[in-house]
C-alpha positions as CSV (number, residue, x, y, z in Angstrom):
1,M,0.6,-6.8,42.9
2,L,3.2,-9.1,41.7
3,E,5.7,-7.9,39.2
4,T,6.3,-9.9,36.0
5,P,9.9,-11.1,36.0
6,Q,11.9,-9.7,33.0
7,P,13.8,-12.1,30.8
8,T,17.6,-12.0,31.3
9,M,20.3,-13.2,28.9
10,A,21.8,-15.2,31.7
11,N,19.1,-17.8,31.0
12,T,20.4,-20.5,28.7
13,P,18.0,-22.4,26.4
14,E,18.1,-25.2,28.9
15,H,16.5,-22.9,31.5
16,I,13.8,-21.1,29.6
17,Q,11.3,-19.4,31.9
18,S,8.7,-18.2,29.5
19,A,5.9,-20.1,27.9
20,G,6.9,-19.2,24.4
21,R,7.4,-15.7,22.9
22,I,8.7,-13.6,20.0
23,L,12.3,-12.3,20.4
24,V,12.6,-8.5,20.5
25,D,15.5,-6.4,19.2
26,W,17.8,-6.6,22.2
27,E,17.3,-10.3,22.5
28,I,18.0,-10.9,18.8
29,R,21.2,-8.9,19.3
30,E,22.2,-11.0,22.3
31,Y,21.4,-14.3,20.5
32,V,23.6,-13.2,17.6
33,K,26.5,-12.6,20.0
34,K,25.9,-15.8,22.0
35,Y,24.9,-18.3,19.3
36,Q,26.1,-16.6,16.0
37,M,22.4,-16.9,15.0
38,L,22.9,-14.8,11.8
39,D,25.9,-13.4,10.0
40,P,26.5,-10.7,8.8
41,F,24.4,-8.7,11.3
42,E,23.3,-5.1,10.8
43,D,22.3,-3.5,14.2
44,G,19.4,-1.4,13.1
45,L,17.5,-0.8,9.8
46,R,19.6,0.4,6.9
47,R,17.8,2.4,4.1
48,N,20.0,4.9,2.2
49,G,17.6,4.7,-0.8
50,A,17.6,0.9,-0.7
51,I,14.8,-1.4,0.3
52,S,15.5,-1.6,4.1
53,Y,17.4,-4.4,5.8
54,G,18.8,-5.1,9.3
55,L,17.4,-5.3,12.9
56,S,13.9,-4.0,13.5
57,S,11.9,-3.9,16.8
58,M,10.8,-7.5,16.6
59,G,12.5,-9.1,13.6
60,Y,15.4,-8.9,11.1
61,D,15.1,-7.9,7.5
62,I,17.3,-10.1,5.4
63,R,18.9,-9.3,2.0
64,V,19.1,-11.2,-1.3
65,T,22.4,-11.8,-3.1
66,D,23.0,-11.2,-6.8
67,E,22.7,-14.9,-7.7
68,Y,19.4,-16.1,-9.2
69,K,17.9,-19.1,-10.9
70,I,15.0,-17.9,-13.1
71,F,12.3,-20.4,-14.0
72,T,11.9,-21.2,-17.7
73,N,9.6,-23.6,-19.4
74,V,11.3,-23.6,-22.8
75,R,11.8,-27.4,-22.5
76,Q,8.2,-28.0,-21.5
77,A,9.3,-29.9,-18.4
78,V,6.9,-31.0,-15.7
79,V,7.8,-29.4,-12.3
80,D,8.2,-32.4,-10.0
81,P,9.8,-32.0,-6.5
82,K,10.8,-35.7,-6.5
83,E,12.5,-35.6,-9.9
84,F,13.3,-32.0,-10.4
85,N,15.0,-31.0,-13.6
86,P,17.7,-28.3,-13.1
87,D,17.2,-27.4,-16.8
88,S,14.0,-25.7,-15.7
89,F,16.2,-22.7,-14.5
90,V,18.4,-20.2,-16.2
91,D,21.3,-19.0,-14.0
92,Y,21.7,-15.2,-13.8
93,R,23.8,-12.8,-11.8
94,G,23.4,-9.0,-11.6
95,A,22.7,-5.9,-9.7
96,T,19.0,-6.4,-10.4
97,C,17.0,-9.4,-11.6
98,V,13.9,-9.2,-13.8
99,I,11.4,-12.0,-13.2
100,P,9.1,-12.8,-16.2
101,P,5.3,-12.4,-15.8
102,N,3.5,-15.1,-13.8
103,S,6.9,-16.8,-13.1
104,F,9.4,-17.1,-10.3
105,A,13.1,-17.2,-9.4
106,L,15.1,-18.8,-6.7
107,A,17.7,-16.8,-4.8
108,R,19.6,-17.0,-1.5
109,S,20.0,-14.8,1.5
110,V,23.2,-12.8,2.2
111,E,22.9,-13.9,5.8
112,N,24.0,-17.3,7.1
113,F,21.9,-18.7,10.0
114,K,22.7,-20.9,12.9
115,M,19.4,-21.5,14.7
116,P,19.5,-22.2,18.5
117,R,17.8,-25.3,19.7
118,S,15.1,-23.3,21.3
119,V,14.3,-20.9,18.4
120,L,12.1,-21.1,15.3
121,G,12.3,-18.5,12.6
122,L,9.3,-17.6,10.4
123,C,9.9,-15.5,7.3
124,L,7.5,-13.0,5.7
125,G,7.9,-10.9,2.5
126,K,8.5,-7.1,2.7
127,S,5.6,-4.8,1.9
128,S,7.5,-2.8,-0.7
129,Y,7.5,-6.0,-2.9
130,A,4.2,-7.3,-1.8
131,R,2.4,-4.1,-2.9
132,C,3.9,-4.7,-6.4
133,G,2.5,-8.3,-6.5
134,I,5.8,-9.9,-5.8
135,V,5.5,-12.7,-3.2
136,V,8.3,-14.2,-1.2
137,N,8.1,-17.8,0.2
138,I,10.5,-19.3,2.6
139,T,9.9,-22.4,4.8
140,P,10.4,-22.1,8.6
141,L,13.9,-21.9,10.0
142,E,13.8,-24.9,12.3
143,P,15.7,-25.2,15.6
144,G,19.2,-26.5,14.9
145,W,19.1,-25.7,11.2
146,E,22.0,-23.7,9.7
147,G,22.9,-22.4,6.3
148,H,21.9,-19.7,3.8
149,L,18.2,-19.4,3.0
150,T,17.0,-20.4,-0.4
151,I,14.3,-17.9,-1.3
152,E,11.5,-18.4,-3.8
153,I,10.4,-15.1,-5.3
154,S,7.1,-15.2,-7.3
155,N,5.9,-12.5,-9.8
156,T,2.2,-12.8,-9.6
157,T,1.6,-10.0,-12.1
158,P,1.2,-10.0,-15.9
159,L,4.2,-7.7,-16.2
160,P,8.0,-8.3,-15.7
161,A,9.1,-7.6,-12.1
162,R,12.5,-6.2,-10.9
163,I,14.3,-7.4,-7.8
164,Y,17.2,-5.5,-6.3
165,S,20.3,-7.4,-5.2
166,F,21.8,-6.8,-1.8
167,E,18.7,-5.0,-0.6
168,G,15.9,-6.2,1.8
169,I,13.8,-9.1,0.5
170,A,12.0,-10.5,3.6
171,Q,11.7,-10.2,7.4
172,V,12.5,-13.1,9.8
173,L,10.6,-13.3,13.1
174,F,12.2,-15.4,15.8
175,F,10.1,-17.4,18.3
176,E,11.6,-19.0,21.4
177,A,9.7,-22.0,22.7
178,G,8.9,-22.6,26.3
179,S,10.7,-25.9,26.2
180,L,13.3,-27.7,24.0
181,P,12.4,-30.2,21.2
182,E,13.4,-33.8,21.7
183,V,14.9,-33.8,18.2
184,S,16.3,-30.8,16.3
185,Y,16.8,-30.4,12.6
186,A,20.5,-31.0,13.2
187,D,19.8,-34.2,15.2
188,R,17.8,-35.7,12.4
189,K,20.4,-34.6,9.8
190,G,17.9,-32.7,7.7
191,K,18.6,-32.8,3.9
192,Y,19.0,-29.0,3.7
193,Q,21.4,-28.7,6.6
194,G,24.4,-26.5,5.9
195,Q,23.2,-25.3,2.5
196,Q,25.3,-22.5,1.1
197,G,24.2,-21.7,-2.5
198,I,20.8,-21.8,-4.1
199,T,19.6,-25.3,-3.3
200,L,17.2,-27.1,-5.6
201,P,14.5,-29.6,-4.2
202,K,15.8,-32.8,-2.7
203,V,14.0,-36.0,-1.6
């Protein structure tokens, strides 16, 4: 019976042997060292009474900073991604952020990402928030993209919802492709490349 060859970190993205897979904890750790894939990096889950963050068995739980843009409709603006009015948000900074009922806020990740050309990141909300009706939405982290994540946090409940700064907000899963894309996000000079603060919609 043939043994399945185990992946080794000697393999560069140009010599990927698998047909596509999710990265596990030790691979994420090695990719952080080799490609500076995310920074800062917590090697293992951190709790200490906080909503957990750090390295898990098959993903990484990211944190949210203390900077927020809370949606408001006091000016009765139309939400238009092609002509977005920044007056639709109120800037807020604090240890916690209260999102109004049936509303949302934008925030950003503590972590800065540099995605390898072979890796795609998918982000899912944490169950502690999801069970309270708080939904997190983040678009995929494309190969070659780098920057801080802009995070959309929706309060789907009829009550105010509290978010805790510098604690876990979502989990990123890293998928390595079986081959390299012809064009990466960096190659096509994507409009959100290198974003650092909370970035509003661009066209």
